N, C-alpha and C positions, 0 to 999 in steps of 0.2 A: 254808931259802932262803938262798943267799949274797947277797952285795952286788951280784954281778953277775948279772942275771936273763937267762935264755934266752928269747928270743921266736921263734915260728915264724910265717910268714906264709902264708895259705891263699888262694890266688889271686894269679898272678903276672902280671897283665895290666897295662895302661897305668897305671891308678891305683896299683898297687903300685910300679912302676918309677918314676913321676914324684912320687909323694907319700910312700908309706909307707916304701920302703927308704931314700930320702934322709932322712927324719924319723928313723928308727932310727939311722942313722949320726950323726945330730946329738944323740942322747940318751944321755948318760953313764949307765953302769949297765946298758945293754941290749947283748946280742950275739945275733946271728941264728944259730939252731941248725939251721934248715932251712926249706924252703918245700914247698908242695903246689900241683900244677897238673898236670892230665891231659895238656895239650898243649904246655906250656912247653919251650924248648930249655934243657935242663939245664946245657949248656956255657956259656951265657951268664950264669950266676950263680955266686957264689964260695962258696956254701953248697950242702949237699946237697938235691937236689930230688926230692920222692916223688911218685908217682902216686896213692898211696892215703893218706888221712889217717889212719886207724887205725894204720897202720905208722909214721907220723911220730910219733904220740903215744907209741907203744910204745918206739920206739928213741931219739928225742931228749928225751922227757920235759920239753916246754917249760914254763917259769912263767908265760908269757904267749902267748896266740894272737891274732893280728891276722887279722881276717876281712876280706877284700877281694874278695869274690865278689858275684854277682848277688843281689838282696835276698831272692829266693825260697829261697835257701839258708841264710840267716842263722841262723834259729832252729835248725835241725838241727846246723849246725857248731858253733854256741855251746854247746849243751847237750852235745855229745859232748866238747868241750873242757873244759867245767866239770867233767864227770863224771870226766875224766882228771887233775883237780887243777889246771887252768890258769885264771888269770884271762883275760877276754876283752876285746879292744879291737876294736870292730865299726864297720864303715863304715856310714853312714846310706844310705837309710832303715833303721832298726834291723831291723824286722820287718814283715811284712804285715797283721797284725791286733793287736787289743789282747789277745785271747786267747792268741795265740802269745807277745806280750810278757810276759804274766803267767806263762805257762809257763816261760819262760827265767828269769824272776826267782825263781820258786819253787825251781828247781834250783840256781841260784847261792846262794840263803840256805841251802839244805840241805847244801851242800859248803863254805860259808864262803868264797866267792870272789866277785870283783867283776866287773861287766860295765860297760864304758864305751862309749859311742857317740861316734864323731868329730864332734862338732859344733865343728869347728875354727874356725868363723868367730868364735865367742866369745874364741878365743885369738889373733886377729890383733890386732897392736898398735893399729891405729886404732878398732877396736871396744872393746878394753879401756880405751883412753884416754877414749873417749865415755862409756862407762859409768861410769867413776870420776870424770868430772866432773859428772854427774847429782847434784843436791842440794848442790853447792858454792855458795859465795856468788857466784861469777863467772858460773855458768850458771843457777843456780836450780832450780825444780822442772820436772820432764819434763811437758810439755802435750800434746805430739803427735809422732809418728812418721810419716814417709813414706819408703817404699822404692820404687825403680824400677829395673828391668831391661830392657834391650833386648838381645835375644839373636839373633844371625843364625844360624838353623838351616841346616845343609847336610847332605848325605849322610854325611859324616864324623861329624858330632855325633850322629847318630840311629843309628848302628851298636850291634849287640847289644841288650841287654835294654831300653836307654833308648827306642829307636826302636820297639820292639815292642809297648809298652802304650799304651793310650788314656789311661790316667792317667799323663801324662807329666811336665808342667812342676811342678805342685804336689807330686807325689809325689817327684820326683827333687830338685829345687831349693827348692820352697817349704818343706821342712823346715827349710832354713837361714834363710829370712826369717822364719818363724813363730817359730823359737827364738830369733832375736835380738830379736824383740818382747818375749818373754818376759824375756830378759836384761836389756833396757834398763828396762822397767817395773818389774822385780823382783817381778812378781806374776802370776797367772793371769788371763787375760781372762775376762769373765763372758758375752760373747756374740760370735758370728762371723757374717758374711755373706759369701757368695762367688758372683761369676758368672764363668763360663767360657765365653764366647761362642765359637762355632765357625762364623764366617761362611764361606759357601760350601763347608763341609766338615763337616756335621752328624755324621758318623760317625767323625771325626777325632780326633786327640789334643788335649788342653786346651793349646794353645799361647798362650792369653791368660788370665790369672788377675787378677781384680780382687777383692781380699779385704779386708774391713774387721774390725777387732778393736775391742771395747769393753771399757775398763779402768775402774777405780774413779774417782771424782771426775769423770765425763763426759770422760774422756781417750780418745783414739782413735789407732789405727794403721792406716795404709791402705798396701796392697801392691799394685804393679802388676808382673806378670811378663808382658813382652810378647815373645813369640816368632814372632809373625806379621810383624814389621817387617823390611823389606829395607833398613833404614838402618843407620847405625853401630852397632857393637857396643859397648855399655856394660854391663859385667858386673854391677855393682850400686852404685847411687848411693843414700845415706841421708842424710835430713835430720832431725835432732832439734831441735824447737823448745822452748826452755825459758822461764821467766819472765823471765830476764835475758839470755839470749844464744841462739845457736843453733849447733848443730854439723853440718858437713857431712862425710861420708866418701865416699870414692871408690875403687873397686877398678878398677885398670887403670892401668899406668905411663903417664906423660906427660912431656912436656918442651914448655912453652908460654911464649910471650912475648906479652903484651897491653899495649895502649896505649890511652888514650881519656880522657873527662872524666867525673868522678863526677857522678851523676844530680842530687844536691841542691846541692852547692857549685859545681859546674861546674869544679872545679879538675882539672888534667891528672894522670894517674897512668900509671906504667909498672910492670909486674909480670912477674917470671920465675918459672915454677912447674915445679919439678922434683920427681919422685917415681918411684921404681924400679917400685913395683908398687901401692901404696896409699897414700892420704892422709887426714888428718883435720884440719879447720880450724874454729876457733871464731870466730864472727862477733858482733860488737855494732855493727849498722849497718853502715857501710862498713869498719870495722876488723877485720883479720883477723889471726890468729895461728895458726900451724901448731902442733899439739898432738901429732902422731904420724905415723909414716911405717912402712911395713914393707919388708922386704929382697926382692930379686927373686925368691927361691924362697918366696914367699907362703904357698903351701898346705903345702908340706914344713915350713916353719918354724914354722907355726901348729898343725900336727899334733904337731910335736916338742915344742912347748910344753905341749900337752894330755898327751902321753905323760909328760913329766917330772912333770907335776902328779899324774897317776895312780900313777907310781912312788913318789912321796914319800908319798901317801896310803896306799898299801899298806905302806909301811914304818912309817908312823906309827899304823897300825890304824884309820884314819878312811875315811869314805866319801869316794870320789873325786868330782872334779866330772864332770858330763856323765855320771852314772850312768843304768843303764837305767831305774830307778824315775823319774828326773827326765824322761828322754826320752819316757816314755809319755805325758806331757802334751802334747809336741810332736807325737807321733804322733796323739794324739787330735784336735788342732787340724786336721792334715792331712786326717784322714778326715772331720771336720765340715765342712770346706771342700767337699769333693766332695759331701757329703750337702746342704748348704745350695744348691750349685749346681743340683742335681738338682731341688730344689723352688723353682727359680726365683729364687734369691738371698735367700730367707726368712732372718730372723735367727735363729739358734738359740741358745737359752741353754746355758751350759756349766757342767759340775761338774768339780772336781779329779780327775783320772784317776790321780794318783799311788797308789802302794801302799806 
C-alpha cells in the first residue's frame, strides 16, 4: 500500500456530492479512483463512474471504499469491499440489525481490514472542544446532557429512503445524538427509555422522539428530536452541565446582536454573536467564553477530520476511531429506543454490545 491511497465512492447522490467528495478533496493522502452509481450522470464527475460495483473493484482495486447508499445495502457492499481487500468507510446508519453488523465485523477481521462508520458529529470542532473540557478544573465533572432538535419536515427532506420508513427520526438522526451521549460520558449507558408519540397519525413515522439515557453515578442524558414542529429550524442544540460550569453547543450559522439587562445585577450588556456554522460556549453564570467554532462546510470538514484519523490509524496499524465494533453500541441503543417506545416508554436495562 503506497502513501497515496485510492478511494472509491459507492453512491453518488446528494450526500456524496455535498459531504463525501468535498471531504475526500480535503484529505491529504487520498485520491478518488472511481465511483459507482446506476443512474448518475458520468459526465458530471472527474473520475470514472461505473454501473457495476464488482467491475470497479476489479479494475480500480481501491484501498478504501466509501459507502454512501441507502442503509439496506450497507452490509452487502461492505462485505464485498472487504473481500476485495479494501477498508470501508460507511455512512450511518451502519446496518439494519446487530446480526448484520456482527457478520460484517467477522469478515473484516478475517481479511484484516477496518470498517469505520461516519459518526462525524464527534469530529466537529464544537463537540470535540466540549468533550475535551469535561473533567477539567474549569468545567468539572459532567452531570447532565440535554439535546434538542427542531426540524422542519418538508417533501424535500422526506425524499428517498428517509421518507419511506416508519422508523424515521431515531433511525436516521437519533444515531448521531445517541453516539454523542456515549462520546461525552465516555461510557455506555446502563438503561434507556423512549417515547415516540404520533399524535393524529398513529400509523405514521416517529417524528417525535423523547429519549432518556441513564449513566453511572445517577447521571442522565435527555434527547428531544422534534420533527412535528412547524416553527423555526434548529438543527441541534446541546447543553452539558458540569459541576463548575456548563457548555452550550449550537449547530446552525448565525449573526445576532443582542442588548439588555442582566437578570441578577441589572447591568446593561451588548453582545454580537457570529458563527459560520456551529459554536460552543462555556458559561459560568452570566460569564461566557467561546471555546470553538466550525467552518461553513461543517459536515464535509468533520467527515474529512474522521477520514484523516482513519488513514493515520491504518498507517500506524491501530484500530481507528468510530470503528464498526464501537458503532454496534450506538446501533444497539437506537434499536433499544424503538423497543422501549413499543413497550410504552419502559426503561430497558442495557448490556455492552461491542464485540
